[in-house]
Structure formats: structure tokens, C-alpha cells
C-alpha positions, 0 to 999 in steps of 0.5 A: 214696376209700381204697384197700382192696388193695395197689397199688404206687403207691397213696398210701393203703391200708387193707386188711381182713385178715391182714397176712401175706396183704397182705405176700404181695402186696408185692414185696421192699424196698417199704417204707422204714418199718415202724412198728406197735404190735402187740397186747400179748397182754393180752386186749383185745377185738381179740385172743385171749390166747395163751401167751407162746410162741405169741404170740412165734411169731406175732410172728416170722412177721410180723417175718420178712415185714416184713424181706422187704418192708423197703428196704435203707435202711429202718427197723422201729419196734416199739412195745410195752408189757408182757405181764401174767400174774397180776400179773407183767409181762414187758417185750415189747421184751426178749423180742422183741429176739432175734427181730429180731436173728435176722433181722440187724436192727440196734438203733439206739435203744430209745425210752422213750415217757412219758405221764401217764395210765393204769391205777392199780395197787394192788400195783405202781407204775402203768405210765407208759411204753412202749418203741419199738425202732428197728431198721435193716436195714443200716448205710446207713439214712435218718436226718433229724434236723433235721425233728424237733429240739425247742426248746433249753432255753437257746436264747440260750446262747453260748460264753464262751471259745475260738475260738467265743466269743460264738457260739450254743453250740446248734443254732439249729434246736433240739436232738436230742429224745433217747431219752425222749419225753414225749407224751400218750397217747390217753385220754378227752378227747384230740382223737384219741380213737376207740372203739379202746382202745389207739390211739397218738398221731399225733405219736408216729408223725410223729416217726419218719416225718419222721426215717426217711423222705423224701417219697413213701416208703412207710410200712407198719403190719401192725397198723393199728388205728385208722389212725394210721400211715397218717394220720401218713404222709399228713400228712407227704407220704408214702404209707401202707399198713396191715392190720387184722383187726377190722372195726370198727377197719377202718371207723374207720381208713378214716374217719380216713384219708378225713378226713385226705385231706379236711383235716378230721381233728383231731390234736394238733399236733407239739411242742405242750407237754404240758398245764400246769395252772398255766399254764392257771390251774387252782385245783386246783394250789395247796396251800391251806395255803400261802396265808397267809390260809388257813394262818392260819385253819387254825392258829387252828382247831388252837389251839382244838382243845381246845375241841371235844375230848371226853374218852374217859371223858366221857358224851355 
């Protein structure tokens, strides 16, 4: 059964209500990681569109409370996109940064999350990335790189000179994933897709959970949505806590958490390569005019084109 109100030693909590009310019940320094994807204020069904000024004031209240409940060695990860108004965009990470700075948080990385699917724009380039601002509360913070290393590009490469000649030049556990992450977003036929229009993928959260927390640490999401943050925490042996206002999404979150606890929830595995249509054998990836027999046919048709052309002055 999924816990519905804050209990200091609960493994999972999905709270139906305002995150500010939930945080009032939480003691100082309770959470090791605060991670969320707040509403972008673009008029989605789960949000009431505000002026940018009012939106930032709302976010300030939430951020202030998050800082209070964050452990001294803890991190805050705020995943955002753009505020769009009459075709113009405002990058939310840029306008939110001064708020975090005001409360003494230290920016460690600005992670660029790149994906391939999204809305197609006609008057600007289509957006294919969002950002995650990773802040720490102090200079003494948890960071575990080894659990989130990715495969080396050249895993067998060795030093060719110097005192380490012949030894592997890269870490055998893999390389640092860097600050540009290519992870598919949750659209259409994604295995994690729910009725929520803007859920973020479990593997995106898992990478932060593994690198910024230890087992049994508390992971908190003030804008829980479909429950992804709690799911990711539980998958990695952490405790998960989140708040959500929309009743429909609370129901989805509780169902997903219950399925995770039962071992039935389907998720996209971490480190799974992004889909490659050529490797999958799709016939739609080949330029047909580069196939010799097709190219020859096309050339012959072009050569015979005059036979089929009609003079603009010729009666038909």
C-alpha cells in the first residue's frame, strides 16, 4: 500500500495536495535529493497559466521550502524547458537561476537533456532539448560517479608511450557521461507512457538518484506528476516522497508506485541505446536513388523525359 501522508521513515509517499503543505510537516534537512520537473506555465491541462512574474513568485516559495528540507550534503535538480508567449521563448533555467542563487545554492552543472521527438515548429527551429539545473547546498556534497558511468567510445584504447605504456587509458568502468544526455522522452509508444502529457523518463531521474544519493536516502519531488521520481527512487533502493495537486495524476502516480513495489512496472532500462532504425532493419532509412538498380531506372526515365513533355503551345 502506498503511503499518502508524510511519515519520517516511510519508503514511499504520494501526497495528494500542495507541496508547501507537505513540506510544512517535514523537518529540516530531511531530504538528500530534491528533483522535479515543475509546470512550465504554458497552459497545460494541469496548470493555470500565470504571468511570468507571478510564476516566478510561486516557484520562489517552493524553492525556499525545498532548501529548508534539504540535507547539508544534498542536491536540488530542477528540470525545465521554455516559457512560451506569443511565439517568443523565455528559457526558464535562466530566469530561475537567480532564485536558487539567492538562497545560497551552488550550481554544479547545467545538464542538457536532448531528445528526438516533440512539437514541430514552423516559425522557429523545433525544440529538442530541455535543461536540468543541479545545485548543491554546500561544498560538501554527495557525488557518486561510478554507478552512472557510460561505455567508453574506445574501451580497448591503451597508452602508447610514457610510464603507463600498454595500460588501458580509460576507466574500465566507463566514462563520465558529461553534461549532454541523450535520453528518449516519453511520447506515443514509449513503454512508460501514461495519460500525463509531460512526464519525464525514469532513467533520467535514476542517473541523478544513483549519483547524488546513497541507499535509503530520501528523494523528494514537489511536483510529482505521474510519479516518476518516486518510482526511480524505489528502483534504486532509496525512499521516495512526492506531492501532486491533480487528482487524476495522483491516481496514476499511486498506481505506478504500487506496480513498482510489486515488480510489475515496465520502464526503459538505463543505458539502453537510443533506437537505431538501420540496426533495426527498417527499409525507410535507405536513400532509394543510391541503390544501383533503382538509380539506373531513374536515370533512364530522366533521359526519356522529352518523350513525355508537352509543348506549352501544343493543343491537347
